Structures are given as C-alpha cells and as structure tokens.
FIKOLFI-540621 format. One line per 10 residues: number of its first residue (from 0); their letters; for each residue x negated, y negated, z of C-alpha. Coordinates in pm, whole numbers, always signed. Example, Ala and Ser with C-alpha at 12.3 -4.5 7.8 and 13.67 -1.06 7.14 Angstrom:
# residues 2
0) AS) -1230 +450 +780 | -1367 +106 +714 .
This chain:
# residues 384
0) METAPIRVWL) +2284 +3328 +2152 | +1909 +3346 +2215 | +1686 +3067 +2087 | +1427 +3170 +1831 | +1071 +3166 +1971 | +814 +2903 +1882 | +619 +3027 +1581 | +242 +3009 +1631 | -56 +3058 +1399 | -375 +3139 +1593 .
10) EPGYDYGRTA) -732 +3054 +1496 | -976 +3239 +1726 | -1330 +3101 +1735 | -1214 +2748 +1661 | -1438 +2462 +1779 | -1728 +2672 +1908 | -1543 +2963 +2063 | -1203 +2833 +2166 | -873 +2964 +2031 | -657 +2717 +1842 .
20) AWMLDLVGCF) -279 +2745 +1830 | -115 +2573 +1533 | +259 +2522 +1503 | +291 +2492 +1126 | +661 +2412 +1146 | +558 +2077 +1300 | +279 +1940 +1085 | -33 +1874 +1292 | +114 +2012 +1617 | -175 +2183 +1795 .
30) TWGQDGDVAL) -315 +2307 +2122 | -607 +2524 +2229 | -734 +2746 +2506 | -1048 +2932 +2605 | -871 +3245 +2483 | -547 +3340 +2311 | -344 +3385 +2630 | -433 +3038 +2756 | -366 +2882 +2416 | -23 +3046 +2397 .
40) SRVPSAVGAY) +65 +2934 +2750 | +8 +2574 +2638 | +223 +2594 +2326 | +560 +2488 +2478 | +399 +2181 +2633 | +231 +2091 +2303 | +562 +2119 +2118 | +736 +1910 +2384 | +465 +1645 +2365 | +487 +1633 +1985 .
50) ADWLTDHGER) +867 +1598 +1988 | +850 +1330 +2257 | +589 +1137 +2055 | +818 +1140 +1753 | +1113 +1029 +1966 | +912 +725 +2076 | +882 +639 +1706 | +1253 +683 +1641 | +1231 +1027 +1480 | +1406 +1327 +1631 .
60) VPVPQTDATE) +1319 +1677 +1519 | +1479 +2008 +1616 | +1237 +2219 +1816 | +1284 +2564 +1971 | +1442 +2521 +2314 | +1233 +2796 +2469 | +895 +2881 +2614 | +880 +3207 +2419 | +621 +3229 +2139 | +577 +3446 +1832 .
70) IVESVPAQFV) +235 +3492 +1670 | +290 +3476 +1295 | -73 +3516 +1189 | -422 +3510 +1335 | -711 +3397 +1114 | -1049 +3348 +1281 | -1278 +3055 +1214 | -1611 +3151 +1060 | -1961 +3010 +1053 | -2181 +2968 +750 .
80) ETDPYRRERN) -2484 +3171 +859 | -2724 +2978 +636 | -2602 +2639 +760 | -2857 +2495 +1009 | -2576 +2284 +1164 | -2353 +2590 +1222 | -2051 +2415 +1079 | -1724 +2604 +1080 | -1510 +2731 +799 | -1162 +2683 +938 .
90) ALFAAEQRAA) -854 +2892 +874 | -636 +2873 +568 | -316 +3051 +668 | -102 +3253 +429 | +186 +3011 +486 | -32 +2733 +340 | -125 +2916 +21 | +154 +2765 -184 | +268 +2446 -351 | +343 +2153 -123 .
100) TGDEVATALR) +685 +1988 -141 | +760 +1621 -171 | +945 +1625 +161 | +654 +1769 +356 | +408 +1520 +205 | +645 +1233 +288 | +687 +1368 +644 | +312 +1398 +696 | +249 +1049 +561 | +517 +903 +785 .
110) RLDFAREDLL) +363 +1069 +1090 | +17 +957 +987 | +159 +604 +986 | +296 +659 +1338 | -47 +777 +1453 | -216 +476 +1294 | +35 +242 +1459 | -53 +397 +1796 | -425 +376 +1722 | -414 +6 +1635 .
120) ALVARLDAWE) -221 -73 +1953 | -484 +122 +2148 | -767 -60 +1971 | -624 -393 +2087 | -628 -273 +2450 | -971 -119 +2403 | -1115 -441 +2261 | -978 -639 +2554 | -1129 -396 +2806 | -1471 -381 +2637 .
130) SDHGALPTEE) -1488 -759 +2607 | -1464 -776 +2987 | -1654 -462 +3091 | -1884 -362 +2807 | -1884 -40 +2608 | -1640 +236 +2702 | -1831 +485 +2921 | -1933 +818 +2772 | -1976 +1149 +2948 | -2156 +1471 +2864 .
140) ADRPESDTPA) -1963 +1712 +2643 | -1841 +2033 +2804 | -1976 +2248 +2519 | -2358 +2234 +2510 | -2361 +2446 +2191 | -2159 +2182 +2004 | -2325 +1964 +1743 | -2184 +1664 +1935 | -2394 +1664 +2256 | -2206 +1375 +2420 .
150) ERTSLEVLRH) -1897 +1163 +2368 | -1921 +911 +2088 | -1892 +541 +2154 | -1547 +399 +2083 | -1675 +240 +1763 | -1821 +571 +1649 | -1487 +743 +1713 | -1302 +483 +1506 | -1548 +518 +1220 | -1517 +895 +1247 .
160) IGGAEIWLSG) -1136 +872 +1221 | -1161 +675 +897 | -1438 +893 +760 | -1241 +1210 +834 | -936 +1072 +655 | -1148 +1031 +344 | -1325 +1366 +384 | -1013 +1571 +453 | -799 +1423 +178 | -1096 +1451 -57 .
170) RIAPQRRYEG) -1107 +1830 -11 | -833 +1862 -273 | -961 +1579 -495 | -1335 +1646 -531 | -1364 +1420 -835 | -1210 +1122 -660 | -1448 +874 -495 | -1381 +631 -212 | -1514 +287 -305 | -1362 +70 -34 .
180) PSRDGDVGAF) -1517 -112 +263 | -1812 +63 +424 | -1768 +255 +748 | -2068 +61 +883 | -1898 -276 +827 | -1581 -419 +976 | -1407 -120 +1133 | -1059 -267 +1093 | -1106 -312 +718 | -1253 +37 +690 .
190) LAASHEWAAE) -962 +199 +876 | -705 +18 +662 | -881 +117 +341 | -941 +480 +442 | -576 +519 +539 | -457 +379 +207 | -707 +589 +9 | -597 +908 +184 | -229 +835 +117 | -299 +766 -250 .
200) TLRGTLRDDP) -499 +1086 -280 | -222 +1296 -124 | +47 +1143 -344 | -170 +1191 -651 | -229 +1557 -572 | +143 +1612 -516 | +217 +1453 -853 | -57 +1627 -1053 | -85 +1973 -897 | +103 +2042 -570 .
210) ALAITDRRGE) -14 +2407 -579 | -382 +2316 -612 | -615 +2554 -426 | -986 +2478 -391 | -1282 +2652 -229 | -1549 +2403 -128 | -1927 +2446 -134 | -1927 +2603 +213 | -1672 +2863 +109 | -1378 +2709 +295 .
220) GWTLPKVLRR) -1038 +2728 +126 | -815 +2422 +95 | -460 +2354 -17 | -243 +2047 +16 | -41 +2194 +309 | -364 +2268 +498 | -495 +1916 +437 | -169 +1766 +568 | -194 +1979 +883 | -555 +1884 +950 .
230) LVYHALDHWG) -500 +1512 +880 | -209 +1470 +1125 | -380 +1681 +1391 | -705 +1487 +1357 | -534 +1150 +1384 | -346 +1252 +1699 | -646 +1425 +1854 | -879 +1127 +1842 | -610 +877 +1938 | -553 +1098 +2243 .
240) ELDRRLARAD) -927 +1113 +2313 | -966 +734 +2319 | -646 +690 +2517 | -769 +932 +2787 | -1111 +771 +2802 | -970 +420 +2834 | -731 +537 +3105 | -1024 +696 +3285 | -1228 +375 +3261 | -961 +121 +3351 .
250) GAVDRLILRK) -796 +323 +3626 | -457 +333 +3454 | -342 +634 +3655 | -416 +454 +3982 | -174 +180 +3874 | +113 +423 +3836 | +354 +402 +4127 | +397 +720 +4332 | +728 +735 +4512 | +847 +968 +4786 .
260) DVLVDAPSLA) +1152 +760 +4869 | +1325 +797 +4532 | +1595 +1062 +4495 | +1517 +1175 +4142 | +1829 +1246 +3935 | +1861 +1556 +3719 | +1899 +1378 +3378 | +1574 +1181 +3431 | +1394 +1496 +3538 | +1534 +1682 +3236 .
270) RLFRAVGWYR) +1376 +1428 +3001 | +1036 +1478 +3165 | +1076 +1856 +3154 | +1157 +1842 +2781 | +840 +1640 +2721 | +632 +1918 +2880 | +821 +2195 +2700 | +1030 +2325 +2991 | +1345 +2353 +2783 | +1518 +2628 +2980 .
280) KANDVPRLDR) +1517 +2414 +3292 | +1584 +2088 +3109 | +1893 +2225 +2937 | +2059 +2341 +3259 | +2128 +2011 +3435 | +2369 +2158 +3695 | +2099 +2403 +3803 | +1847 +2116 +3816 | +2089 +1939 +4051 | +2091 +2244 +4280 .
290) MLEGTTQMVS) +1711 +2261 +4263 | +1679 +1900 +4373 | +1933 +1946 +4653 | +1731 +2237 +4792 | +1399 +2051 +4780 | +1255 +1930 +5111 | +981 +1708 +4966 | +936 +1548 +4627 | +703 +1293 +4476 | +745 +1115 +4144 .
300) AWDGDRMVGF) +514 +893 +3939 | +645 +592 +3749 | +516 +386 +3459 | +751 +92 +3489 | +1100 +239 +3483 | +995 +567 +3320 | +918 +876 +3528 | +593 +1031 +3402 | +514 +1277 +3679 | +694 +1494 +3932 .
310) ARAISDQAYN) +617 +1758 +4193 | +819 +1911 +4475 | +785 +2135 +4776 | +1011 +2355 +4986 | +882 +2370 +5342 | +985 +2471 +5693 | +785 +2167 +5809 | +589 +2386 +6051 | +403 +2679 +5895 | +477 +2744 +5529 .
320) GYISSVAVHP) +549 +2554 +5212 | +594 +2630 +4844 | +487 +2381 +4574 | +669 +2396 +4243 | +775 +2207 +3930 | +452 +2009 +3889 | +513 +1820 +3565 | +300 +1547 +3407 | +407 +1371 +3090 | +169 +1461 +2804 .
330) RWQGKLLGER) +68 +1096 +2770 | -78 +1117 +3122 | -221 +1468 +3123 | -597 +1496 +3174 | -604 +1168 +3369 | -593 +1301 +3728 | -222 +1230 +3780 | -155 +1595 +3863 | -413 +1577 +4140 | -247 +1266 +4285 .
340) LIEALMEQND) +93 +1436 +4289 | -32 +1749 +4467 | -236 +1552 +4719 | +65 +1333 +4796 | +273 +1643 +4874 | +8 +1794 +5101 | -110 +1483 +5286 | -53 +1493 +5663 | +49 +1858 +5632 | -271 +2032 +5744 .
350) EIKFVLTAVP) -75 +2279 +5960 | +119 +2413 +5661 | +3 +2694 +5433 | +107 +2597 +5082 | +151 +2853 +4805 | +224 +2812 +4435 | +212 +2994 +4103 | -30 +2894 +3827 | -11 +2967 +3455 | -318 +3103 +3271 .
360) GIHGFYEKLG) -600 +2852 +3234 | -491 +2627 +3520 | -642 +2809 +3819 | -951 +2587 +3821 | -731 +2279 +3855 | -575 +2410 +4176 | -903 +2547 +4313 | -1040 +2192 +4311 | -750 +2097 +4537 | -829 +2368 +4791 .
370) FALDPEAMVR) -618 +2659 +4667 | -755 +3013 +4641 | -631 +3336 +4484 | -449 +3554 +4739 | -462 +3932 +4679 | -192 +3988 +4941 | +78 +3778 +4773 | +383 +3947 +4623 | +672 +3807 +4425 | +1020 +3911 +4320 .
380) YRMR) +1079 +3745 +3984 | +1411 +3578 +3913 | +1662 +3786 +3724 | +1794 +3494 +3521 .
C-alpha cells in the first residue's frame, strides 16, 4: 500500500520574496526556498527534523514515510502598500478558518514548552561563551531589502522571542494587555513572563471563543489555529538561529569527529536518514546493508556516540568516482559539516573525476566545493 504524500500549504512571497512551505498537520513545521520547487524539495527533511526533535523530547508522532508532497493550498503573502516599513500580511489558510480544538491547543502548548526548554539550555551555553569571548558575532543579512539589515545581537534575539510571543498571541485577544516584566529589563524574567502570558491568552481564547476570527489594523486575518502555527514556528526558528550562530562562533562542527575507519551499520544509518526525511531508504534496512557493502569509501561524523553526518563514494580508485547519500542531521545543517564530509571523501583523490546528483536549491553548495554542471551527463533512473 502506498504511503500518503506529505501535505503542504505554500505561501509564495513570504519573507521578502521567498516561498514558505507549511505542514499544517504538524503545528509549526516549516521550511522555505527561493521558489516553490526548492521549498518542496526541502519538505521531507523539514518533516524528518521536526519528528526527530519531538523524539528527543519523548514524543513520537506518525509522519508520512515518503518524500512525495501534495500541495493543498497556495496563498501568497501580501504587502500593505501604504506601510512605509513594507510589512507583510501573511497567509491565513482555509484549513485554519475554523474553531480550534482543545487537543491542538494542548499539543501546541506542549511543543512551545519543548522549544523553551531548548532555548534555556542554549542560553546557558551562550552566556558561558559570551562571558569568555564577548558578544556573539553578527554578519550581514542575505536580503538587503529586508527591514532587518544585519543579524541581531543575541540579547536582541531573546527579547524578540519574548516580544513575538506576546504579539502573536495578542492577535486574537486585542483587549488583553501584557503587564509583566519589561523586555528591556532582565531577559530571563521577561521570557518567563511572556511565555506564561501567551499560554494564558491561548487557553482563554479556547475557553471563550475557539472559533474567533479577527482582522487586524493592517488587514491580516487571524484565527487561533493560525496563531498556534506561527507561535511554534517562531520559537523553533529563532532557537535554530541562535544555535547555528553559536556553533559558527565556537567551532562546534570542528569538534565533531570524522571517521573513515568505522563500518557504519544499517540501523544507525537508518536513524540518520529518517531525521533528514529519507524514509524510503530508512525503511528498507536490508537494501541499506547492500548499499553499504557496495560502497568503496565512506565517512561519518559523530557527536559523542551519535552519528550526525554521513557521505559515501563508489570509485574505481583510478579515474572515476560517484558521491552519494550525503546526509547531515538537521541539528548540524548550515554549519559547514556537509563541506567537511565531501572534502574528506575527495582528499588525496585529485586524479579522480567525481560526479553526483543535486536536488533543487543545492547546486551552489556543490559549486563552492569545485563541482560544475555537466551538459554531457546522462542517467538511467532506478525502476524501483
């Protein structure tokens, strides 16, 4: 029996021209791309990352065991033409124009608690690093048209997280006012208070009017299901931002152990493949065994006793080689681990022409490592 595809709601024009992909069946699960094709290609990995994050917190959720996607709806983001700041009006999908249920509010609140737990653990590491090295470095943003010209300081990000909790939950409670600790004071007290205020607001809306629908002053529509989606996404997004920036600053990826002398076993590789959304491969362990047996070179990256990266090559050791199965755990994506894996496979192999296949949106990654598009290449795709 075929597995149902991953259901996706697209938001073209999101965040100054990107395309957002929302998986509404998993509250707050999100990815993006420069266009719809790239966004869709990243969906299985985003779902795998989300499920793996929940597993780390002791919650297991059924997710589609496939890389196939189905676009349920596409609603573009819009700009308020009279707004000098060009702020967006973001999508309200048809599936969110309904009453929220108690179960979905409880689920969102539980996952917001998971995200806050992760954030506080990160803050402890961040404080320790900044006490020794000074402020976390910032870099220029990659979208000059954005109203955020450069990365915020870590303190600004934390204040933004708390402020957004209040703002987002307040979209469906415009008469309710936050009167807790100031965002300009102790950031720990502010984060605790904003989190509690948001939870109280969501529970109150569920109790008083779970079908409440509001259009704000900028013309953006809000319902409780949309607020839940945006809250969980926002919490995970900025936790991920700070985690990547700290890893970039403290050289965390360089401390991972790369091993060429470890014979990776299929069950361990299957867990990594599930985390990146490669369910078809992960669920066929006997075929993974055959894949590993036929591999001539492999390199794996380890965070303690957990494999967080893998790449392999098939080579004649003289002229030609094929690189495949480059997988980086979502926790370590965007931190140069992929580059380390590829470079480790190719080192001391200057005589070999390596080829590979690249999904949409990833060509630039491989070009930086010396690969180029080849108009003469041909492929016979697998039949099964």
